[in-house]
C-alpha positions in Angstrom: -25.5 -6.9 -19.8 -27.6 -5.9 -16.7 -25.7 -3.9 -14.0 -26.6 -4.2 -10.3 -25.2 -0.7 -9.5 -22.6 1.8 -10.5 -20.5 4.3 -8.6 -17.2 6.1 -8.1 -13.8 4.5 -7.4 -12.1 4.7 -4.0 -8.9 6.6 -3.5 -7.0 3.4 -3.4 -8.7 2.1 -6.6 -8.0 5.4 -8.4 -4.4 5.1 -7.4 -4.1 1.8 -9.2 -6.4 2.5 -12.2 -5.0 5.9 -13.2 -1.5 4.6 -13.1 -2.2 2.5 -16.1 -1.1 3.7 -19.6 -4.2 4.6 -21.7 -3.5 1.7 -24.0 -3.8 -0.9 -21.3 -7.1 -2.1 -19.9 -5.4 -4.7 -17.7 -3.7 -4.2 -14.4 -0.1 -4.4 -13.2 0.6 -8.0 -14.0 0.5 -8.4 -10.2 -1.9 -11.0 -8.9 -2.5 -12.4 -5.5 -2.7 -16.1 -5.8 -3.5 -18.8 -3.2 -4.0 -22.5 -3.1 -6.6 -23.6 -0.5 -7.0 -27.3 0.6 -10.6 -28.4 1.3 -12.3 -31.7 2.1 -13.3 -33.4 -1.2 -16.7 -32.2 -2.3 -18.7 -32.1 -5.6 -18.0 -29.3 -8.0 -21.6 -28.0 -7.9 -21.2 -27.5 -4.2 -18.0 -25.6 -4.8 -19.6 -23.5 -7.4 -22.4 -22.6 -5.0 -19.9 -21.7 -2.3 -18.0 -19.4 -4.6 -21.4 -17.8 -5.5 -22.1 -17.2 -1.8 -18.7 -15.4 -1.4 -19.2 -13.3 -4.6 -22.7 -12.3 -3.5 -21.2 -11.0 -0.2 -18.3 -9.0 -1.7 -19.3 -6.6 -4.6 -15.6 -5.9 -5.4 -15.1 -9.4 -6.8 -17.8 -8.8 -9.4 -16.9 -5.3 -10.3 -15.5 -3.8 -13.5 -13.5 -0.6 -13.6 -14.4 1.9 -16.3 -11.6 4.5 -15.9 -12.6 6.4 -19.2 -16.1 7.1 -17.8 -15.6 10.0 -15.4 -19.0 10.1 -13.7 -19.4 6.6 -12.3 -16.3 4.5 -13.3 -17.2 1.3 -11.5 -19.9 -1.2 -12.4 -21.1 -4.1 -10.1 -22.6 -7.0 -12.0 -25.3 -9.4 -10.8 -23.7 -12.5 -9.3 -24.9 -15.0 -11.9 -23.8 -13.0 -14.9 -20.2 -14.3 -15.0 -20.1 -17.0 -12.3 -19.1 -19.7 -14.8 -16.2 -17.6 -16.0 -14.9 -17.3 -12.4 -15.0 -20.9 -11.2 -13.7 -23.7 -13.4 -13.1 -27.4 -12.7 -9.6 -28.8 -13.5 -8.0 -32.2 -13.0 -6.0 -32.4 -9.8 -3.0 -33.7 -11.7 -2.8 -30.4 -13.5 -3.0 -28.3 -10.3 0.7 -27.3 -10.3 0.7 -26.0 -13.9 -2.7 -24.4 -13.3 -1.3 -22.5 -10.3 1.6 -21.2 -12.3 -0.7 -20.0 -15.1 -3.1 -18.4 -12.6 -0.3 -16.3 -11.1 0.3 -14.7 -14.6 -3.3 -14.1 -15.6 -3.5 -10.6 -17.1 -7.1 -9.4 -16.1 -8.9 -7.1 -18.4 -10.4 -5.1 -15.6 -12.8 -3.2 -17.9 -14.5 -6.3 -19.2 -13.8 -9.1 -16.6 -14.3 -9.6 -12.9 -10.9 -9.6 -11.2 -11.0 -13.1 -9.8 -10.5 -16.7 -11.1 -10.9 -19.9 -9.1 -9.9 -23.2 -10.4 -11.4 -26.2 -8.6 -8.9 -29.0 -8.8 -10.2 -32.5 -8.1 -10.7 -36.1 -9.2 -13.4 -38.8 -8.9 -13.6 -38.2 -5.1 -14.4 -34.5 -5.6 -12.7 -31.1 -5.6 -10.0 -31.0 -3.0 -8.1 -27.8 -3.8 -9.0 -24.3 -4.8 -6.5 -22.3 -6.9 -7.3 -18.7 -6.5 -6.0 -15.7 -8.5 -7.2 -12.1 -7.9 -5.9 -8.9 -9.6 -4.1 -6.7 -7.1 -6.3 -3.7 -8.0 -9.2 -5.6 -6.2 -7.4 -7.0 -3.1 -4.5 -6.4 -0.8 -2.6 -8.7 1.6 -5.4 -8.4 4.2 -8.2 -8.9 1.7 -6.7 -12.2 0.4 -6.8 -13.5 3.9 -10.4 -12.5 4.2 -11.2 -14.2 0.9 -9.4 -17.4 2.0 -11.3 -17.5 5.2 -14.7 -16.8 3.5 -14.1 -19.5 0.9 -13.2 -22.0 3.6 -16.3 -21.1 5.6 -18.6 -21.2 2.5 -17.2 -24.5 1.2 -17.7 -26.1 4.7 -21.3 -24.8 4.8 -22.1 -26.1 1.3 -20.4 -29.5 2.1 -22.9 -29.7 5.0 -25.8 -28.9 2.6 -26.3 -25.4 3.8 -26.0 -22.0 2.1 -23.4 -19.7 3.6 -24.5 -16.3 4.9 -22.4 -14.2 7.2 -24.6 -11.6 8.8 -21.8 -9.3 9.8 -21.6 -6.2 7.6 -18.7 -5.5 5.2 -17.6 -2.4 3.4 -18.3 -2.2 -0.3 -16.0 0.0 -2.4 -18.7 2.1 -3.9 -20.0 3.0 -0.4 -16.4 3.8 0.7 -15.9 6.0 -2.4 -19.1 7.9 -1.7 -18.0 8.6 1.9 -14.7 9.9 0.6 -16.6 12.4 -1.5 -19.0 13.4 1.2 -18.5 16.6 3.3 -17.2 14.4 6.2 -14.8 12.7 3.9 -13.6 16.0 2.4 -13.0 17.4 5.9 -11.0 14.3 6.8 -9.0 14.6 3.6 -8.0 18.2 4.4 -6.9 17.3 7.9 -4.7 14.5 6.5 -3.3 16.7 3.8 -2.1 19.2 6.5 0.1 16.5 7.9 1.4 15.5 4.4 2.2 19.2 3.7 4.2 19.4 6.9 6.0 16.1 5.9 7.1 17.5 2.6 8.1 20.8 4.0 10.3 19.1 6.6 11.8 17.0 3.8 12.5 20.0 1.6 14.4 21.7 4.4 16.4 18.5 5.1 17.3 18.1 1.4 18.3 21.8 0.9 21.1 21.8 -1.6 21.0 18.0 -2.1 21.4 16.5 -5.6 20.9 12.8 -6.1 23.9 10.6 -6.9 21.6 8.3 -8.8 19.3 9.6 -11.6 15.7 10.3 -10.5 12.8 8.8 -12.4 11.8 10.8 -15.5 8.2 11.6 -16.4 8.1 9.0 -19.2 10.5 6.1 -19.2 11.2 4.1 -22.4 8.5 1.8 -23.7 8.6 -1.9 -23.1 9.6 -4.0 -20.0 11.3 -1.5 -17.8 10.5 -2.4 -14.2 13.2 -4.6 -12.6 13.7 -6.5 -9.4 16.1 -8.4 -7.1 15.3 -10.7 -4.2 17.4 -11.8 -1.3 16.2 -14.8 0.6 17.6 -15.2 4.1 17.2 -17.8 6.8 19.5 -15.8 9.1 17.1 -12.8 8.9 14.2 -15.0 9.9 16.0 -16.0 13.1 17.6 -12.6 13.9 14.7 -10.2 13.3 12.5 -11.4 16.2 15.5 -11.3 18.5 16.4 -7.7 17.5 12.7 -6.5 17.7 12.2 -8.0 21.2 15.5 -6.7 22.5 14.9 -3.2 21.2 11.2 -3.2 21.8 10.2 -2.2 18.3 7.9 -3.8 15.7 9.8 -5.9 13.1 8.4 -3.6 10.5 10.2 -0.6 12.0 13.4 -2.6 12.1 13.3 -3.3 8.3 12.1 0.2 7.6 15.1 1.7 9.4 17.5 -0.7 7.6 15.9 0.2 4.2 16.3 3.9 5.0 19.9 3.5 5.9 20.5 1.5 2.7 18.9 4.3 0.6 20.8 7.0 2.4 24.1 5.2 1.7 23.3 4.4 -2.0 22.0 8.0 -2.7 24.6 9.7 -0.4 21.7 11.5 1.4 21.8 12.8 4.9 18.0 12.4 5.3 15.0 11.1 3.4 11.3 10.5 3.2 9.7 7.1 2.7 6.2 5.9 2.0 5.2 2.9 4.1 2.1 1.0 3.0 -0.7 1.1 5.6 -3.5 -1.5 5.8 -6.0 1.4 6.3 -8.8 -0.6 7.9 -10.2 1.3 10.8 -13.5 -0.5 11.5 -14.8 -4.1 11.9 -16.7 -3.8 8.6 -13.4 -2.7 6.9 -11.5 -5.6 8.4 -14.1 -8.0 7.0 -14.1 -6.5 3.5 -12.4 -7.7 0.3 -10.9 -4.7 -1.4 -7.6 -3.1 -1.9 -7.6 -0.6 0.9 -3.8 0.0 1.2 -2.6 3.5 1.0 0.9 5.0 1.7 1.8 6.8 4.9 4.7 9.3 5.1 7.9 8.6 7.1 10.5 11.3 7.6 14.0 10.3 8.8 16.5 13.2 9.0 20.2 13.2 9.7 21.1 9.7 8.7 24.8 10.3 8.0 26.8 9.2 11.0 23.7 8.4 13.1 23.9 5.2 15.0 21.5 2.6 13.6 19.6 2.1 16.9 18.7 5.9 16.8 17.4 5.5 13.2 15.4 2.5 14.4 13.7 4.4 17.2 12.9 7.3 14.8 11.4 4.9 12.3 9.2 3.4 15.1 7.9 6.9 16.0 7.3 7.9 12.4 5.5 4.7 11.6 3.0 5.3 14.5 2.4 8.9 13.5 2.3 8.4 9.7 -0.3 5.7 9.7 -2.9 8.1 11.2 -2.7 10.1 8.0 -2.6 7.3 5.5 -6.3 7.4 4.5 -5.9 10.2 1.9 -6.1 10.5 -1.9 -2.7 9.7 -3.4 -3.2 12.0 -6.3 -3.5 14.9 -3.8 -0.4 14.0 -2.0 1.5 13.7 -5.3 0.4 17.2 -6.2 1.8 18.4 -2.8 5.1 16.6 -3.5 5.5 18.3 -6.8 4.5 21.7 -5.4 6.9 21.5 -2.5 9.8 19.3 -3.6 9.9 20.2 -7.3 12.4 18.1 -9.3 13.1 16.0 -6.1 9.5 14.8 -5.9 10.1 11.4 -7.5 13.5 10.3 -6.3 14.9 7.5 -4.2 15.1 9.8 -1.2 11.6 11.1 -1.3 9.3 8.5 -3.0 10.5 5.0 -2.1 7.7 2.7 -0.9 8.0 0.1 1.9 5.8 -2.9 2.5 6.1 -5.5 5.3 4.1 -8.8 5.1 4.2 -11.9 7.2 3.0 -15.5 6.6 0.7 -15.2 9.6 -0.6 -11.8 8.6 -1.6 -13.1 5.2 -3.6 -15.8 7.0 -1.6 -18.7 5.5 -2.3 -22.1 7.0 -1.0 -25.6 6.5 -2.0 -26.7 3.0 -2.2 -23.1 1.7 0.5 -21.4 -0.4 1.0 -17.8 -1.2 2.0 -16.3 -4.5 5.7 -16.5 -5.3 7.0 -12.9 -5.7 9.6 -14.1 -8.3 10.7 -16.9 -10.5 11.9 -20.1 -8.8 13.4 -20.3 -5.4 16.9 -18.8 -4.8 19.3 -20.5 -2.4 19.6 -19.0 1.0 21.7 -15.8 1.0 21.7 -15.4 -2.8 20.4 -12.4 -4.7 18.3 -13.3 -7.7 17.1 -11.1 -10.6 13.5 -11.0 -11.8 12.4 -10.7 -15.5 11.6 -7.1 -16.5 8.0 -6.2 -16.4 5.9 -3.6 -18.2 4.4 -2.1 -15.0 5.5 -1.9 -11.4 6.6 0.5 -8.6 9.3 3.1 -9.3 11.1 2.4 -6.0 10.0 -0.2 -3.5 11.1 -2.8 -0.9 8.8 -5.6 0.0 9.7 -7.7 3.1 7.9 -11.0 3.3 8.5 -13.0 6.5 7.7 -16.6 5.8 7.8 -19.6 8.2 11.5 -20.3 7.7 12.9 -17.4 5.6 12.6 -13.7 5.0 12.4 -12.5 1.4 13.7 -9.0 0.7 12.4 -7.9 -2.7 13.6 -4.7 -4.2 11.9 -3.2 -7.3 12.6 -0.2 -9.4 12.1 1.4 -12.8 15.0 1.2 -15.2 15.8 4.9 -15.3 16.3 5.3 -11.6 19.8 4.0 -11.3 18.9 1.5 -8.6 19.9 -1.4 -10.8 23.6 -0.6 -9.9 22.8 -0.3 -6.2 20.3 -3.2 -5.8 22.5 -5.9 -4.5 24.6 -3.7 -2.1 21.3 -2.3 -0.7 19.8 -5.7 -0.1 23.1 -6.9 1.6 23.2 -3.8 3.7 19.6 -4.3 4.9 20.4 -7.9 5.9 23.7 -6.8 7.7 21.9 -4.1 9.7 19.2 -6.4 11.0 21.8 -9.0 11.9 23.8 -6.3 13.7 20.7 -5.2 15.6 20.2 -8.7 16.8 23.9 -9.0 17.9 25.5 -5.6 18.6 28.8 -7.4 19.2 29.1 -7.8 15.4 31.2 -5.4 13.4 29.3 -2.3 12.5 28.0 -2.8 9.0 29.5 -0.6 6.2 27.5 -0.2 3.0 29.1 -2.1 0.1 31.5 -4.1 2.3 29.5 -7.3 3.0 
């Protein structure tokens, strides 16, 4: 097969690819999926619109080759696999097609990381069902993809080809900058901040031993990554009130509550978190379709006995500072963590990730739907378990603020001990946010919801 060009992987891509077991060519069973309503149009016009978008964004027609060390990413010509990407389906099968699309396990060495199912009837295609492997996109990129598909289909419906003249970042170009002298200098500056973060954390945790077991180097084979989700309408109403009253971003509010829940569950006086940063610092980056997300460090000392509003203000300051040092190679920061923290490098008090997403931030509009982070839809205020998965984060909280509800999704690996603390942690996070919105409430106590 002809190859348009080859090159290195970005730091973010490497973080995903090299976390895969050697026996797995596919990614983390973790797709972004989206349904996009369009005005009815012929399938050939839809196919042409998809081609326009793939031509603009190399990442959507790239294959990762992690076992090839020199240039482990190939970009294919746009027409090589176009008919594998976009497929017509009957509109009456759209719901089942969407459920199947969410669970596609992409072979990222042999396939492009995107599928688009064009659902329609005799009037034409009226819905696009999109699934993209998470190694290729993040929450911002799926918004860009949706906007570009909407613009391209509108142009093709008018009989015109779609061309956006504004430049976009391509992953191979980003990766080459990261390996350039300027990129290397930037990396060393950021690693200085990360070293300071881990050294502060080491001093804070002097003499600490986790109550819950830390993640081992090799967990047992088979499905081992678990999750619980709390869906809450009360949070959706309370969080904006609390954020406005305390003059903090909603992300800082949830981050502080997560930190307090970890501290209570792990009996730790302080901890370090990794909050996921969009990591898009230029107009071309904002227009690009790629997974650019990288973690930023957050240090929160002295949690025991500290009033929640103080923890909240500390999380706000740390968020602002940490994001400036997010654009860094995760493999390098993990080496620093092992060097400085030793056997505490991968524990709930040093390595938990936090991600805050919103319906508006993902660019969802009327007629669109986002991927469902778990099976079914739990009733308001209930905690629901997810089926175990073969891959996933070792410790992580995802906050998704929808139109009417907030989903708190906690994920962990089975050897961490978080399965015993998951529901109390989720309840405590909810209680703390409700308390921040109404300080007249009784001060929350972990495990006493």
